[in-house]
N, CA, C and O atoms as a DFTB+ gen file, in Angstrom:
736 C
 N C O
     1  1     -16.536       2.077     -13.235
     2  2     -16.725       0.700     -13.614
     3  2     -16.203       0.515     -15.034
     4  3     -16.438       1.334     -15.922
     5  1     -15.506      -0.560     -15.209
     6  2     -14.940      -0.852     -16.519
     7  2     -15.742      -1.955     -17.191
     8  3     -16.172      -2.919     -16.557
     9  1     -15.926      -1.787     -18.471
    10  2     -16.614      -2.817     -19.236
    11  2     -15.694      -3.317     -20.336
    12  3     -15.045      -2.529     -21.025
    13  1     -15.644      -4.620     -20.494
    14  2     -14.853      -5.234     -21.543
    15  2     -15.740      -6.263     -22.223
    16  3     -16.235      -7.194     -21.587
    17  1     -15.930      -6.087     -23.502
    18  2     -16.793      -6.985     -24.275
    19  2     -18.171      -7.128     -23.635
    20  3     -18.734      -8.221     -23.577
    21  1     -18.708      -5.993     -23.151
    22  2     -20.049      -5.983     -22.598
    23  2     -20.153      -6.519     -21.182
    24  3     -21.252      -6.582     -20.631
    25  1     -19.014      -6.913     -20.568
    26  2     -19.050      -7.433     -19.204
    27  2     -18.356      -6.465     -18.255
    28  3     -17.370      -5.817     -18.607
    29  1     -18.892      -6.385     -17.055
    30  2     -18.271      -5.583     -16.025
    31  2     -16.968      -6.252     -15.599
    32  3     -16.957      -7.442     -15.285
    33  1     -15.873      -5.498     -15.586
    34  2     -14.580      -6.039     -15.187
    35  2     -14.124      -5.283     -13.944
    36  3     -13.877      -4.078     -13.993
    37  1     -14.018      -5.995     -12.845
    38  2     -13.531      -5.379     -11.619
    39  2     -12.031      -5.617     -11.510
    40  3     -11.465      -6.458     -12.210
    41  1     -11.404      -4.865     -10.624
    42  2      -9.971      -5.059     -10.404
    43  2      -9.712      -6.471      -9.917
    44  3      -8.758      -7.118     -10.348
    45  1     -10.569      -6.955      -9.010
    46  2     -10.392      -8.307      -8.489
    47  2     -10.481      -9.347      -9.606
    48  3      -9.683     -10.284      -9.644
    49  1     -11.447      -9.187     -10.517
    50  2     -11.576     -10.125     -11.632
    51  2     -10.350     -10.034     -12.541
    52  3      -9.853     -11.051     -13.025
    53  1      -9.870      -8.825     -12.768
    54  2      -8.690      -8.639     -13.602
    55  2      -7.490      -9.346     -12.975
    56  3      -6.725     -10.015     -13.669
    57  1      -7.329      -9.195     -11.653
    58  2      -6.207      -9.851     -10.973
    59  2      -6.328     -11.366     -11.030
    60  3      -5.322     -12.063     -11.159
    61  1      -7.549     -11.883     -10.937
    62  2      -7.729     -13.326     -10.988
    63  2      -7.426     -13.875     -12.381
    64  3      -7.026     -15.031     -12.516
    65  1      -7.613     -13.057     -13.417
    66  2      -7.333     -13.492     -14.785
    67  2      -5.882     -13.234     -15.206
    68  3      -5.447     -13.687     -16.265
    69  1      -5.152     -12.516     -14.386
    70  2      -3.759     -12.191     -14.685
    71  2      -2.921     -13.470     -14.687
    72  3      -3.010     -14.284     -13.768
    73  1      -2.124     -13.631     -15.712
    74  2      -1.252     -14.803     -15.784
    75  2      -0.234     -14.730     -14.636
    76  3       0.378     -13.685     -14.417
    77  1      -0.055     -15.837     -13.905
    78  2       0.835     -15.817     -12.736
    79  2       2.255     -15.337     -13.035
    80  3       2.895     -14.741     -12.168
    81  1       2.754     -15.584     -14.241
    82  2       4.099     -15.152     -14.587
    83  2       4.274     -13.643     -14.606
    84  3       5.401     -13.149     -14.568
    85  1       3.170     -12.906     -14.665
    86  2       3.236     -11.443     -14.679
    87  2       3.128     -10.833     -13.283
    88  3       3.418      -9.650     -13.108
    89  1       2.721     -11.613     -12.296
    90  2       2.431     -11.071     -10.966
    91  2       3.659     -10.413     -10.334
    92  3       3.594      -9.255      -9.922
    93  1       4.754     -11.124     -10.258
    94  2       5.927     -10.585      -9.574
    95  2       6.556      -9.428     -10.351
    96  3       6.891      -8.415      -9.737
    97  1       6.735      -9.530     -11.693
    98  2       7.252      -8.360     -12.409
    99  2       6.337      -7.128     -12.286
   100  3       6.825      -6.002     -12.189
   101  1       5.017      -7.343     -12.291
   102  2       4.102      -6.208     -12.098
   103  2       4.229      -5.630     -10.697
   104  3       4.118      -4.418     -10.513
   105  1       4.461      -6.492      -9.704
   106  2       4.685      -6.009      -8.342
   107  2       5.931      -5.152      -8.264
   108  3       5.927      -4.091      -7.639
   109  1       6.991      -5.609      -8.896
   110  2       8.239      -4.857      -8.913
   111  2       8.047      -3.512      -9.614
   112  3       8.453      -2.472      -9.095
   113  1       7.426      -3.540     -10.797
   114  2       7.193      -2.310     -11.552
   115  2       6.235      -1.383     -10.807
   116  3       6.444      -0.171     -10.765
   117  1       5.182      -1.957     -10.221
   118  2       4.208      -1.144      -9.477
   119  2       4.844      -0.478      -8.279
   120  3       4.564       0.685      -7.988
   121  1       5.704      -1.210      -7.577
   122  2       6.386      -0.629      -6.429
   123  2       7.316       0.497      -6.812
   124  3       7.356       1.537      -6.154
   125  1       8.061       0.287      -7.875
   126  2       8.969       1.337      -8.350
   127  2       8.178       2.566      -8.794
   128  3       8.561       3.699      -8.500
   129  1       7.076       2.335      -9.501
   130  2       6.243       3.445      -9.973
   131  2       5.650       4.220      -8.803
   132  3       5.707       5.450      -8.773
   133  1       5.076       3.494      -7.832
   134  2       4.496       4.200      -6.683
   135  2       5.589       4.873      -5.863
   136  3       5.344       5.915      -5.255
   137  1       6.787       4.300      -5.832
   138  2       7.904       4.947      -5.152
   139  2       8.250       6.283      -5.785
   140  3       8.512       7.256      -5.079
   141  1       8.252       6.335      -7.106
   142  2       8.517       7.599      -7.808
   143  2       7.419       8.612      -7.480
   144  3       7.704       9.772      -7.183
   145  1       6.166       8.165      -7.538
   146  2       5.041       9.056      -7.232
   147  2       5.138       9.550      -5.785
   148  3       4.932      10.733      -5.514
   149  1       5.455       8.634      -4.855
   150  2       5.570       9.019      -3.451
   151  2       6.708      10.015      -3.242
   152  3       6.576      10.950      -2.453
   153  1       7.819       9.820      -3.941
   154  2       8.947      10.750      -3.805
   155  2       8.564      12.131      -4.323
   156  3       8.908      13.143      -3.713
   157  1       7.860      12.175      -5.437
   158  2       7.411      13.461      -5.961
   159  2       6.412      14.113      -5.013
   160  3       6.443      15.328      -4.815
   161  1       5.523      13.310      -4.424
   162  2       4.563      13.840      -3.462
   163  2       5.292      14.412      -2.250
   164  3       4.931      15.480      -1.757
   165  1       6.320      13.705      -1.766
   166  2       7.074      14.188      -0.616
   167  2       7.737      15.528      -0.911
   168  3       7.807      16.402      -0.047
   169  1       8.212      15.676      -2.116
   170  2       8.806      16.954      -2.535
   171  2       7.735      18.035      -2.587
   172  3       7.991      19.187      -2.236
   173  1       6.530      17.661      -3.028
   174  2       5.422      18.607      -3.174
   175  2       4.905      19.097      -1.824
   176  3       4.469      20.244      -1.724
   177  1       4.941      18.270      -0.788
   178  2       4.416      18.689       0.513
   179  2       5.477      19.330       1.398
   180  3       5.161      19.830       2.478
   181  1       6.709      19.321       0.962
   182  2       7.783      19.854       1.787
   183  2       7.804      21.373       1.751
   184  3       7.690      21.980       0.687
   185  1       7.951      21.987       2.932
   186  2       8.095      23.442       2.986
   187  2       9.548      23.857       2.800
   188  3       9.837      25.012       2.486
   189  1      10.451      22.919       2.993
   190  2      11.876      23.160       2.790
   191  2      12.413      22.019       1.935
   192  3      13.110      21.137       2.437
   193  1      12.084      22.038       0.620
   194  2      12.442      20.901      -0.229
   195  2      13.947      20.674      -0.280
   196  3      14.744      21.592      -0.473
   197  1      14.285      19.431      -0.100
   198  2      15.692      19.047      -0.119
   199  2      15.776      17.720      -0.861
   200  3      14.997      16.804      -0.600
   201  1      16.706      17.625      -1.768
   202  2      16.850      16.403      -2.546
   203  2      18.140      15.722      -2.162
   204  3      19.209      16.332      -2.183
   205  1      18.038      14.445      -1.808
   206  2      19.251      13.656      -1.584
   207  2      19.081      12.349      -2.334
   208  3      17.993      11.774      -2.374
   209  1      20.153      11.897      -2.917
   210  2      20.107      10.624      -3.620
   211  2      19.841       9.487      -2.648
   212  3      19.099       8.557      -2.962
   213  1      20.447       9.561      -1.464
   214  2      20.246       8.511      -0.469
   215  2      18.784       8.375      -0.078
   216  3      18.257       7.264      -0.006
   217  1      18.128       9.502       0.175
   218  2      16.710       9.483       0.537
   219  2      15.845       8.969      -0.596
   220  3      14.939       8.163      -0.382
   221  1      16.125       9.438      -1.805
   222  2      15.349       9.008      -2.964
   223  2      15.519       7.513      -3.220
   224  3      14.540       6.807      -3.462
   225  1      16.748       7.034      -3.167
   226  2      16.991       5.610      -3.391
   227  2      16.317       4.785      -2.294
   228  3      15.751       3.728      -2.571
   229  1      16.376       5.262      -1.060
   230  2      15.721       4.567       0.045
   231  2      14.220       4.444      -0.167
   232  3      13.636       3.391       0.090
   233  1      13.594       5.518      -0.634
   234  2      12.155       5.505      -0.899
   235  2      11.834       4.533      -2.029
   236  3      10.909       3.729      -1.912
   237  1      12.586       4.601      -3.110
   238  2      12.331       3.719      -4.250
   239  2      12.544       2.252      -3.878
   240  3      11.749       1.391      -4.255
   241  1      13.610       1.970      -3.143
   242  2      13.881       0.592      -2.717
   243  2      12.785       0.116      -1.764
   244  3      12.307      -1.013      -1.883
   245  1      12.383       0.971      -0.819
   246  2      11.344       0.593       0.139
   247  2      10.038       0.216      -0.542
   248  3       9.461      -0.830      -0.243
   249  1       9.566       1.061      -1.458
   250  2       8.313       0.774      -2.159
   251  2       8.456      -0.449      -3.071
   252  3       7.548      -1.277      -3.143
   253  1       9.575      -0.560      -3.755
   254  2       9.775      -1.689      -4.664
   255  2       9.809      -3.010      -3.904
   256  3       9.171      -3.976      -4.322
   257  1      10.541      -3.068      -2.798
   258  2      10.591      -4.300      -2.016
   259  2       9.240      -4.615      -1.381
   260  3       8.839      -5.777      -1.316
   261  1       8.544      -3.592      -0.917
   262  2       7.217      -3.789      -0.324
   263  2       6.281      -4.446      -1.338
   264  3       5.660      -5.468      -1.047
   265  1       6.184      -3.860      -2.514
   266  2       5.290      -4.391      -3.550
   267  2       5.732      -5.771      -4.023
   268  3       4.902      -6.661      -4.210
   269  1       7.024      -5.949      -4.213
   270  2       7.523      -7.237      -4.696
   271  2       7.250      -8.335      -3.673
   272  3       6.823      -9.429      -4.043
   273  1       7.488      -8.062      -2.406
   274  2       7.249      -9.064      -1.361
   275  2       5.780      -9.481      -1.332
   276  3       5.472     -10.669      -1.233
   277  1       4.882      -8.514      -1.417
   278  2       3.455      -8.844      -1.366
   279  2       2.985      -9.490      -2.671
   280  3       2.033     -10.270      -2.667
   281  1       3.640      -9.174      -3.777
   282  2       3.271      -9.843      -5.034
   283  2       3.726     -11.304      -5.016
   284  3       3.089     -12.156      -5.635
   285  1       4.815     -11.596      -4.319
   286  2       5.241     -12.991      -4.170
   287  2       4.200     -13.773      -3.363
   288  3       3.896     -14.923      -3.682
   289  1       3.663     -13.149      -2.326
   290  2       2.605     -13.803      -1.550
   291  2       1.373     -14.006      -2.430
   292  3       0.755     -15.070      -2.394
   293  1       1.013     -12.994      -3.220
   294  2      -0.129     -13.127      -4.134
   295  2       0.117     -14.272      -5.124
   296  3      -0.790     -15.049      -5.422
   297  1       1.339     -14.365      -5.623
   298  2       1.715     -15.457      -6.526
   299  2       1.534     -16.810      -5.825
   300  3       1.003     -17.753      -6.412
   301  1       1.976     -16.896      -4.572
   302  2       1.849     -18.143      -3.811
   303  2       0.381     -18.538      -3.640
   304  3       0.025     -19.710      -3.764
   305  1      -0.456     -17.553      -3.358
   306  2      -1.888     -17.833      -3.192
   307  2      -2.492     -18.268      -4.525
   308  3      -3.247     -19.238      -4.581
   309  1      -2.156     -17.545      -5.601
   310  2      -2.702     -17.871      -6.929
   311  2      -2.265     -19.248      -7.411
   312  3      -3.054     -19.983      -8.006
   313  1      -1.012     -19.595      -7.156
   314  2      -0.478     -20.891      -7.609
   315  2      -0.818     -22.013      -6.629
   316  3      -0.427     -23.164      -6.824
   317  1      -1.545     -21.665      -5.584
   318  2      -1.983     -22.636      -4.571
   319  2      -0.809     -23.418      -3.971
   320  3      -0.823     -24.645      -3.879
   321  1       0.202     -22.648      -3.569
   322  2       1.293     -23.279      -2.837
   323  2       0.699     -23.921      -1.586
   324  3      -0.421     -23.601      -1.187
   325  1       1.438     -24.807      -0.986
   326  2       0.959     -25.428       0.261
   327  2       0.745     -24.332       1.305
   328  3       1.319     -23.247       1.215
   329  1      -0.076     -24.636       2.274
   330  2      -0.370     -23.670       3.334
   331  2       0.919     -23.234       4.037
   332  3       1.098     -22.054       4.340
   333  1       1.814     -24.195       4.294
   334  2       3.079     -23.889       4.963
   335  2       3.951     -22.971       4.097
   336  3       4.512     -21.996       4.597
   337  1       4.063     -23.279       2.811
   338  2       4.884     -22.455       1.902
   339  2       4.314     -21.045       1.797
   340  3       5.064     -20.069       1.795
   341  1       3.004     -20.938       1.711
   342  2       2.373     -19.618       1.627
   343  2       2.594     -18.847       2.923
   344  3       2.854     -17.644       2.895
   345  1       2.493     -19.529       4.051
   346  2       2.721     -18.868       5.338
   347  2       4.163     -18.382       5.440
   348  3       4.413     -17.292       5.954
   349  1       5.102     -19.173       4.962
   350  2       6.513     -18.756       4.964
   351  2       6.692     -17.518       4.090
   352  3       7.410     -16.594       4.472
   353  1       6.051     -17.488       2.922
   354  2       6.130     -16.305       2.051
   355  2       5.543     -15.081       2.758
   356  3       6.076     -13.977       2.644
   357  1       4.454     -15.283       3.480
   358  2       3.842     -14.173       4.218
   359  2       4.779     -13.653       5.305
   360  3       4.926     -12.443       5.479
   361  1       5.406     -14.562       6.026
   362  2       6.307     -14.163       7.106
   363  2       7.526     -13.440       6.539
   364  3       7.989     -12.459       7.121
   365  1       8.046     -13.912       5.417
   366  2       9.204     -13.265       4.793
   367  2       8.822     -11.884       4.250
   368  3       9.659     -10.981       4.232
   369  1       7.586     -11.709       3.812
   370  2       7.146     -10.408       3.287
   371  2       7.162      -9.330       4.366
   372  3       7.336      -8.151       4.058
   373  1       6.984      -9.719       5.614
   374  2       6.891      -8.727       6.687
   375  2       8.154      -7.884       6.862
   376  3       8.045      -6.658       6.889
   377  1       9.356      -8.480       6.983
   378  2      10.526      -7.608       7.136
   379  2      10.771      -6.721       5.906
   380  3      11.250      -5.594       6.036
   381  1      10.445      -7.229       4.725
   382  2      10.603      -6.398       3.523
   383  2       9.598      -5.251       3.537
   384  3       9.861      -4.188       2.973
   385  1       8.461      -5.457       4.169
   386  2       7.463      -4.403       4.297
   387  2       7.950      -3.299       5.230
   388  3       7.652      -2.122       5.027
   389  1       8.689      -3.688       6.234
   390  2       9.144      -2.701       7.227
   391  2      10.080      -1.658       6.633
   392  3      10.185      -0.553       7.163
   393  1      10.761      -1.990       5.543
   394  2      11.670      -1.022       4.925
   395  2      10.931       0.225       4.446
   396  3      11.518       1.302       4.331
   397  1       9.646       0.068       4.170
   398  2       8.844       1.212       3.726
   399  2       8.620       2.199       4.870
   400  3       8.324       3.370       4.637
   401  1       8.763       1.724       6.099
   402  2       8.427       2.540       7.256
   403  2       9.652       2.975       8.043
   404  3       9.654       2.969       9.274
   405  1      10.687       3.351       7.316
   406  2      11.874       3.897       7.958
   407  2      11.844       5.409       7.792
   408  3      11.075       5.936       6.987
   409  1      12.664       6.092       8.539
   410  2      12.776       7.556       8.495
   411  2      11.392       8.194       8.645
   412  3      10.648       7.841       9.561
   413  1      11.043       9.119       7.766
   414  2       9.764       9.837       7.865
   415  2       8.561       8.935       7.633
   416  3       7.459       9.251       8.083
   417  1       8.752       7.814       6.936
   418  2       7.649       6.899       6.669
   419  2       7.179       6.150       7.904
   420  3       6.124       5.516       7.879
   421  1       7.954       6.216       8.989
   422  2       7.599       5.483      10.210
   423  2       6.251       5.922      10.768
   424  3       5.545       5.120      11.379
   425  1       5.887       7.179      10.567
   426  2       4.616       7.665      11.126
   427  2       3.412       6.976      10.494
   428  3       2.333       6.965      11.087
   429  1       3.573       6.400       9.301
   430  2       2.442       5.755       8.627
   431  2       2.337       4.260       8.933
   432  3       1.394       3.606       8.487
   433  1       3.285       3.716       9.684
   434  2       3.236       2.295      10.022
   435  2       1.933       1.908      10.731
   436  3       1.289       0.943      10.318
   437  1       1.523       2.632      11.791
   438  2       0.265       2.254      12.450
   439  2      -0.944       2.337      11.519
   440  3      -1.865       1.527      11.621
   441  1      -0.940       3.299      10.626
   442  2      -2.051       3.445       9.683
   443  2      -2.140       2.244       8.760
   444  3      -3.226       1.705       8.547
   445  1      -1.018       1.823       8.214
   446  2      -1.022       0.704       7.271
   447  2      -1.371      -0.604       7.990
   448  3      -2.121      -1.420       7.454
   449  1      -0.843      -0.807       9.178
   450  2      -1.144      -2.044       9.913
   451  2      -2.627      -2.099      10.269
   452  3      -3.303      -3.076       9.950
   453  1      -3.134      -1.064      10.923
   454  2      -4.537      -1.101      11.343
   455  2      -5.482      -1.025      10.153
   456  3      -6.528      -1.674      10.148
   457  1      -5.123      -0.240       9.146
   458  2      -5.960      -0.153       7.941
   459  2      -6.013      -1.468       7.179
   460  3      -7.065      -1.853       6.667
   461  1      -4.886      -2.155       7.105
   462  2      -4.845      -3.446       6.417
   463  2      -5.672      -4.492       7.149
   464  3      -6.415      -5.249       6.524
   465  1      -5.547      -4.535       8.465
   466  2      -6.339      -5.485       9.241
   467  2      -7.829      -5.183       9.112
   468  3      -8.643      -6.094       8.958
   469  1      -8.177      -3.909       9.175
   470  2      -9.590      -3.526       9.046
   471  2     -10.140      -3.886       7.675
   472  3     -11.281      -4.331       7.558
   473  1      -9.343      -3.699       6.649
   474  2      -9.812      -3.950       5.284
   475  2      -9.847      -5.421       4.927
   476  3     -10.765      -5.867       4.238
   477  1      -8.868      -6.182       5.380
   478  2      -8.689      -7.530       4.840
   479  2      -9.002      -8.670       5.789
   480  3      -9.074      -9.815       5.342
   481  1      -9.189      -8.422       7.055
   482  2      -9.566      -9.493       7.981
   483  2     -11.090      -9.533       8.097
   484  3     -11.661      -9.200       9.135
   485  1     -11.718      -9.941       7.021
   486  2     -13.180      -9.895       6.915
   487  2     -13.888     -10.861       7.853
   488  3     -15.077     -10.691       8.121
   489  1     -13.183     -11.875       8.360
   490  2     -13.808     -12.827       9.281
   491  2     -13.833     -12.289      10.715
   492  3     -14.506     -12.861      11.573
   493  1     -13.122     -11.219      10.980
   494  2     -13.123     -10.639      12.319
   495  2     -14.449      -9.934      12.564
   496  3     -15.115      -9.520      11.615
   497  1     -14.837      -9.793      13.821
   498  2     -16.095      -9.089      14.112
   499  2     -16.082      -7.666      13.551
   500  3     -15.054      -6.988      13.549
   501  1     -17.224      -7.246      13.088
   502  2     -17.348      -5.926      12.457
   503  2     -16.879      -4.804      13.384
   504  3     -16.219      -3.867      12.936
   505  1     -17.215      -4.894      14.663
   506  2     -16.855      -3.826      15.589
   507  2     -15.336      -3.705      15.738
   508  3     -14.816      -2.602      15.903
   509  1     -14.632      -4.823      15.681
   510  2     -13.163      -4.794      15.755
   511  2     -12.606      -4.107      14.514
   512  3     -11.698      -3.281      14.602
   513  1     -13.158      -4.457      13.369
   514  2     -12.692      -3.854      12.117
   515  2     -12.996      -2.360      12.064
   516  3     -12.193      -1.588      11.540
   517  1     -14.133      -1.945      12.595
   518  2     -14.477      -0.522      12.627
   519  2     -13.500       0.234      13.525
   520  3     -13.031       1.312      13.161
   521  1     -13.195      -0.320      14.684
   522  2     -12.238       0.329      15.593
   523  2     -10.864       0.432      14.935
   524  3     -10.214       1.474      15.005
   525  1     -10.426      -0.650      14.297
   526  2      -9.137      -0.619      13.594
   527  2      -9.150       0.408      12.465
   528  3      -8.181       1.144      12.277
   529  1     -10.253       0.454      11.715
   530  2     -10.366       1.429      10.637
   531  2     -10.309       2.860      11.157
   532  3      -9.657       3.718      10.562
   533  1     -10.986       3.111      12.259
   534  2     -10.954       4.457      12.847
   535  2      -9.556       4.787      13.366
   536  3      -9.085       5.914      13.213
   537  1      -8.899       3.812      13.975
   538  2      -7.531       4.024      14.468
   539  2      -6.578       4.325      13.312
   540  3      -5.624       5.087      13.465
   541  1      -6.846       3.721      12.161
   542  2      -5.954       3.943      11.008
   543  2      -6.040       5.370      10.477
   544  3      -5.169       5.799       9.721
   545  1      -7.068       6.100      10.860
   546  2      -7.251       7.463      10.360
   547  2      -6.585       8.534      11.222
   548  3      -6.509       9.693      10.815
   549  1      -6.104       8.161      12.405
   550  2      -5.535       9.154      13.318
   551  2      -4.340       9.870      12.685
   552  3      -4.348      11.096      12.575
   553  1      -3.335       9.138      12.276
   554  2      -2.128       9.772      11.719
   555  2      -2.410      10.519      10.419
   556  3      -1.905      11.629      10.249
   557  1      -3.208       9.955       9.479
   558  2      -3.512      10.741       8.285
   559  2      -4.173      12.083       8.605
   560  3      -3.864      13.082       7.956
   561  1      -5.073      12.130       9.586
   562  2      -5.702      13.402       9.937
   563  2      -4.687      14.386      10.506
   564  3      -4.761      15.585      10.235
   565  1      -3.739      13.882      11.295
   566  2      -2.682      14.757      11.820
   567  2      -1.833      15.299      10.676
   568  3      -1.520      16.489      10.642
   569  1      -1.461      14.427       9.739
   570  2      -0.642      14.870       8.602
   571  2      -1.408      15.828       7.699
   572  3      -0.838      16.798       7.198
   573  1      -2.684      15.566       7.488
   574  2      -3.501      16.472       6.671
   575  2      -3.584      17.842       7.345
   576  3      -3.489      18.873       6.679
   577  1      -3.762      17.850       8.669
   578  2      -3.791      19.123       9.419
   579  2      -2.479      19.882       9.204
   580  3      -2.489      21.097       9.008
   581  1      -1.347      19.162       9.243
   582  2      -0.048      19.801       9.024
   583  2       0.083      20.343       7.602
   584  3       0.602      21.440       7.396
   585  1      -0.388      19.573       6.627
   586  2      -0.310      20.027       5.228
   587  2      -1.137      21.296       5.044
   588  3      -0.680      22.257       4.426
   589  1      -2.348      21.293       5.580
   590  2      -3.211      22.487       5.465
   591  2      -2.583      23.645       6.224
   592  3      -2.635      24.784       5.759
   593  1      -1.986      23.374       7.394
   594  2      -1.325      24.427       8.165
   595  2      -0.160      25.038       7.404
   596  3       0.084      26.240       7.504
   597  1       0.558      24.223       6.647
   598  2       1.716      24.726       5.896
   599  2       1.317      25.482       4.638
   600  3       1.952      26.475       4.283
   601  1       0.264      25.019       3.955
   602  2      -0.052      25.572       2.640
   603  2      -1.399      26.296       2.573
   604  3      -1.687      26.962       1.578
   605  1      -2.222      26.179       3.608
   606  2      -3.565      26.758       3.550
   607  2      -4.434      25.950       2.598
   608  3      -3.961      25.040       1.917
   609  1      -5.717      26.302       2.566
   610  2      -6.632      25.588       1.671
   611  2      -6.521      26.145       0.259
   612  3      -6.625      27.353       0.046
   613  1      -6.310      25.265      -0.687
   614  2      -6.249      25.622      -2.098
   615  2      -6.450      24.357      -2.914
   616  3      -6.509      23.258      -2.362
   617  1      -6.553      24.509      -4.201
   618  2      -6.662      23.342      -5.083
   619  2      -5.401      22.486      -4.961
   620  3      -5.482      21.258      -4.958
   621  1      -4.237      23.130      -4.862
   622  2      -2.983      22.382      -4.727
   623  2      -2.961      21.589      -3.422
   624  3      -2.486      20.454      -3.395
   625  1      -3.468      22.176      -2.345
   626  2      -3.511      21.467      -1.064
   627  2      -4.436      20.267      -1.156
   628  3      -4.114      19.192      -0.650
   629  1      -5.572      20.444      -1.792
   630  2      -6.494      19.320      -1.985
   631  2      -5.809      18.228      -2.812
   632  3      -5.969      17.042      -2.523
   633  1      -5.057      18.617      -3.828
   634  2      -4.291      17.659      -4.627
   635  2      -3.273      16.912      -3.780
   636  3      -3.106      15.702      -3.936
   637  1      -2.591      17.621      -2.881
   638  2      -1.618      16.977      -1.986
   639  2      -2.304      15.929      -1.101
   640  3      -1.784      14.833      -0.894
   641  1      -3.479      16.292      -0.588
   642  2      -4.221      15.395       0.297
   643  2      -4.748      14.188      -0.472
   644  3      -4.658      13.057       0.007
   645  1      -5.295      14.422      -1.655
   646  2      -5.830      13.315      -2.458
   647  2      -4.711      12.352      -2.854
   648  3      -4.889      11.136      -2.784
   649  1      -3.568      12.883      -3.268
   650  2      -2.447      12.022      -3.640
   651  2      -1.947      11.219      -2.434
   652  3      -1.607      10.043      -2.564
   653  1      -1.906      11.852      -1.278
   654  2      -1.535      11.169      -0.039
   655  2      -2.479       9.994       0.221
   656  3      -2.030       8.885       0.508
   657  1      -3.782      10.240       0.120
   658  2      -4.777       9.179       0.353
   659  2      -4.636       8.065      -0.678
   660  3      -4.752       6.888      -0.337
   661  1      -4.389       8.425      -1.928
   662  2      -4.233       7.414      -2.973
   663  2      -2.995       6.555      -2.752
   664  3      -3.052       5.335      -2.906
   665  1      -1.887       7.175      -2.395
   666  2      -0.645       6.425      -2.172
   667  2      -0.852       5.386      -1.075
   668  3      -0.537       4.210      -1.255
   669  1      -1.380       5.826       0.056
   670  2      -1.536       4.882       1.159
   671  2      -2.729       3.957       0.972
   672  3      -2.743       2.864       1.538
   673  1      -3.712       4.354       0.209
   674  2      -4.792       3.432      -0.163
   675  2      -4.247       2.276      -0.984
   676  3      -4.634       1.125      -0.778
   677  1      -3.351       2.579      -1.914
   678  2      -2.733       1.529      -2.730
   679  2      -1.845       0.640      -1.856
   680  3      -1.846      -0.581      -2.013
   681  1      -1.093       1.242      -0.941
   682  2      -0.235       0.448      -0.048
   683  2      -1.087      -0.535       0.759
   684  3      -0.731      -1.706       0.884
   685  1      -2.202      -0.065       1.304
   686  2      -3.080      -0.951       2.078
   687  2      -3.697      -2.014       1.167
   688  3      -3.841      -3.164       1.581
   689  1      -4.059      -1.657      -0.044
   690  2      -4.636      -2.626      -0.978
   691  2      -3.637      -3.733      -1.312
   692  3      -4.021      -4.894      -1.454
   693  1      -2.378      -3.383      -1.435
   694  2      -1.352      -4.353      -1.805
   695  2      -1.127      -5.390      -0.706
   696  3      -0.644      -6.488      -0.981
   697  1      -1.472      -5.051       0.535
   698  2      -1.254      -5.995       1.630
   699  2      -2.294      -7.120       1.668
   700  3      -2.156      -8.052       2.460
   701  1      -3.306      -7.051       0.846
   702  2      -4.414      -8.009       0.900
   703  2      -3.986      -9.477       0.925
   704  3      -4.445     -10.208       1.802
   705  1      -3.128      -9.949       0.009
   706  2      -2.799     -11.381       0.054
   707  2      -2.022     -11.784       1.313
   708  3      -2.065     -12.941       1.731
   709  1      -1.330     -10.847       1.898
   710  2      -0.522     -11.147       3.070
   711  2      -1.344     -11.097       4.355
   712  3      -1.085     -11.860       5.286
   713  1      -2.323     -10.212       4.412
   714  2      -3.081      -9.990       5.640
   715  2      -4.384     -10.794       5.676
   716  3      -4.805     -11.228       6.748
   717  1      -5.019     -10.998       4.537
   718  2      -6.314     -11.692       4.505
   719  2      -6.173     -13.140       4.929
   720  3      -5.102     -13.741       4.845
   721  1      -7.275     -13.670       5.380
   722  2      -7.310     -15.095       5.734
   723  2      -7.009     -15.914       4.473
   724  3      -7.531     -15.632       3.394
   725  1      -6.165     -16.925       4.631
   726  2      -5.814     -17.762       3.484
   727  2      -7.026     -18.558       3.009
   728  3      -7.802     -19.062       3.821
   729  1      -7.186     -18.668       1.694
   730  2      -8.286     -19.504       1.185
   731  2      -8.039     -20.966       1.536
   732  3      -6.895     -21.397       1.682
   733  1      -9.092     -21.699       1.664
   734  2      -8.968     -23.136       2.009
   735  2      -8.532     -23.937       0.821
   736  3      -8.376     -25.154       0.920
């Protein structure tokens, strides 16, 4: 928990106080930053590390476009664009989101879709959200099993798993303005 001037400051409160002009540049920077972290993580979990500029650029572009697209939707919601304009921004964000799920990233598409719906569709029945949340864990458990199978249990393996969870936790968090029910 963060305290600023004696008050509890949550991430949500911080985002609500963020000046709208910073939203899209922060989305772009955040996407590029997480893309770099994800690329380093991919190198760390590889048993046969291979570096290609094409793969690296693809990862960086995918994460940057994903974050930027969703930050535009967040900007639309914050600036109270019309419902139609916000819906158009949401629809346009979807194809840019798909770029993140090409090549090896395709296996995480079901996790992000079901995890995002479970996390952000709060008006849906609880049982539906629980089922979606459980479904979102299938692929991560398979990948974690593979990571442990490749490296065995160690502090480094735990680090690989924690970083994996953090990367995709952030990806699911970023989808909130696009997936959540629009405010009235």
